[in-house]
C-alpha positions as a Markdown table, in Angstrom:
| # | Residue | x | y | z |
|---|---|---|---|---|
| 1 | Unk | 3.6 | 8.3 | 14.9 |
| 2 | Unk | 1.2 | 7.4 | 12.0 |
| 3 | Unk | 3.9 | 7.9 | 9.3 |
| 4 | Unk | 6.1 | 5.4 | 11.2 |
| 5 | Unk | 3.1 | 3.0 | 11.1 |
| 6 | Unk | 2.7 | 3.5 | 7.4 |
| 7 | Unk | 6.4 | 2.7 | 6.9 |
| 8 | Unk | 6.1 | -0.5 | 8.9 |
| 9 | Unk | 3.0 | -1.5 | 6.8 |
| 10 | Unk | 4.9 | -0.7 | 3.6 |
| 11 | Unk | 7.8 | -2.8 | 4.8 |
| 12 | Unk | 5.3 | -5.6 | 5.5 |
| 13 | Unk | 3.9 | -5.4 | 2.0 |
| 14 | Unk | 7.3 | -5.5 | 0.5 |
| 15 | Unk | 8.2 | -8.6 | 2.7 |
| 16 | Unk | 5.1 | -10.3 | 1.5 |
| 17 | Unk | 6.0 | -9.6 | -2.1 |
| 18 | Unk | 9.5 | -10.9 | -1.5 |
| 19 | Unk | 7.9 | -14.2 | -0.5 |
| 20 | Unk | 6.8 | -14.5 | -4.1 |
| 21 | Unk | 3.1 | -15.1 | -3.7 |
| 22 | Unk | 1.4 | -16.5 | -6.9 |
| 23 | Unk | 0.9 | -13.1 | -8.7 |
| 24 | Unk | 1.0 | -12.4 | -12.4 |
| 25 | Unk | 3.8 | -10.1 | -13.6 |
| 26 | Unk | 1.3 | -7.3 | -14.1 |
| 27 | Unk | -0.1 | -7.7 | -10.5 |
| 28 | Unk | 3.4 | -7.7 | -9.1 |
| 29 | Unk | 4.4 | -4.7 | -11.1 |
| 30 | Unk | 1.2 | -2.8 | -10.0 |
| 31 | Unk | 1.9 | -3.5 | -6.4 |
| 32 | Unk | 5.5 | -2.5 | -6.7 |
| 33 | Unk | 4.5 | 0.8 | -8.3 |
| 34 | Unk | 2.0 | 1.3 | -5.6 |
| 35 | Unk | 4.6 | 0.7 | -3.0 |
| 36 | Unk | 6.9 | 3.2 | -4.7 |
| 37 | Unk | 4.1 | 5.8 | -4.6 |
| 38 | Unk | 3.5 | 5.2 | -0.9 |
| 39 | Unk | 7.3 | 5.4 | -0.2 |
| 40 | Unk | 7.5 | 8.7 | -2.1 |
| 41 | Unk | 4.6 | 10.1 | -0.1 |
| 42 | Unk | 6.4 | 9.1 | 3.1 |
| 43 | Unk | 9.6 | 10.7 | 2.0 |
| 44 | Unk | 7.9 | 13.9 | 1.1 |
| 45 | Unk | 6.1 | 14.0 | 4.4 |
| 46 | Unk | 3.5 | 16.0 | 2.8 |
| 47 | Unk | 0.0 | 15.7 | 4.3 |
| 48 | Unk | -1.8 | 17.3 | 1.3 |
| 49 | Unk | -5.1 | 15.8 | 0.3 |
| 50 | Unk | -3.7 | 13.4 | -2.4 |
| 51 | Unk | -6.8 | 11.3 | -2.8 |
| 52 | Unk | -5.4 | 9.5 | -5.9 |
| 53 | Unk | -2.9 | 7.6 | -3.7 |
| 54 | Unk | -5.7 | 6.4 | -1.4 |
| 55 | Unk | -7.9 | 5.6 | -4.4 |
| 56 | Unk | -5.2 | 3.5 | -5.9 |
| 57 | Unk | -4.6 | 1.6 | -2.7 |
| 58 | Unk | -8.4 | 1.0 | -2.3 |
| 59 | Unk | -8.5 | -0.3 | -5.9 |
| 60 | Unk | -5.6 | -2.7 | -5.1 |
| 61 | Unk | -7.5 | -3.9 | -2.0 |
| 62 | Unk | -10.5 | -4.7 | -4.2 |
| 63 | Unk | -8.3 | -6.4 | -6.8 |
| 64 | Unk | -6.5 | -8.7 | -4.4 |
| 65 | Unk | -9.1 | -9.3 | -1.7 |
| 66 | Unk | -10.4 | -12.7 | -2.9 |
| 67 | Unk | -7.2 | -14.3 | -4.1 |
| 68 | Unk | -4.6 | -12.7 | -1.9 |
| 69 | Unk | -6.4 | -11.8 | 1.4 |
| 70 | Unk | -3.1 | -11.2 | 3.3 |
| 71 | Unk | -1.9 | -8.6 | 0.8 |
| 72 | Unk | -5.4 | -7.0 | 0.8 |
| 73 | Unk | -5.3 | -6.8 | 4.6 |
| 74 | Unk | -2.0 | -5.1 | 4.6 |
| 75 | Unk | -3.2 | -2.7 | 1.9 |
| 76 | Unk | -6.3 | -1.9 | 4.1 |
| 77 | Unk | -4.0 | -1.1 | 7.0 |
| 78 | Unk | -2.1 | 1.3 | 4.7 |
| 79 | Unk | -5.4 | 3.0 | 3.7 |
| 80 | Unk | -6.3 | 3.4 | 7.3 |
| 81 | Unk | -2.9 | 4.9 | 8.2 |
| 82 | Unk | -3.0 | 7.3 | 5.2 |
| 83 | Unk | -6.4 | 8.5 | 6.5 |
| 84 | Unk | -5.0 | 8.9 | 10.0 |
| 85 | Unk | -2.1 | 11.1 | 8.8 |
| 86 | Unk | -4.5 | 13.2 | 6.7 |
| 87 | Unk | -3.8 | 11.9 | 3.2 |
């Protein structure tokens, strides 16, 4: 189930954040807000075309790609799963 995959990836992102990578407070806050948005989308289980969520995750991928490639990889997986479930 793609929504289950998304939840696993979200859990992975949160685990990575719990390991306290060298992020600024703003970066950490932005990623936590993004995780909350993803979590809300999962809870709603609404497959509407909410492109703002995908756009926000894609922006986060670009932002963290160079300095935090592991986080960026997890975020890319989230984008892919969102696409697979029609979001």
